Residue, then its C-alpha position, 0 to 999 in steps of 0.5 A: x128748302x131744297x127737299x121741298x122742290x123734290x117732295x111737292x112734285x113727288x107728292x102731286x104725282x102720287x096723288x094723281x096716281x092714286x086718283x087714277x087708280x080709284x077712277x079706274x076701279x070705280x069705272x071697272x065695277x070694283x065697288x058695285x057689289x060690296x056685300x055679295x061676296x061676303x054673303x055668298x060665303x055664308x049661304x048654305x049650298x049643301x042641299x041634299x040631292x033629290x034621291x037621298x032626301x030623308x023626308x022621302x024615305x021616312x014613313x009616318 
């Protein structure tokens, strides 16, 4: 029974801390764009340079 006098306030403090961290992260925009960084990795940014393009050097 004595342990409940320690564990209940400790759990309430922990829940309050977690709620504050969640509120802070939402307020600072941590959850604004969840798909963008994952999609950015998949995008191909290896476009050939204008002078080295194969289409401009090929003859038909």
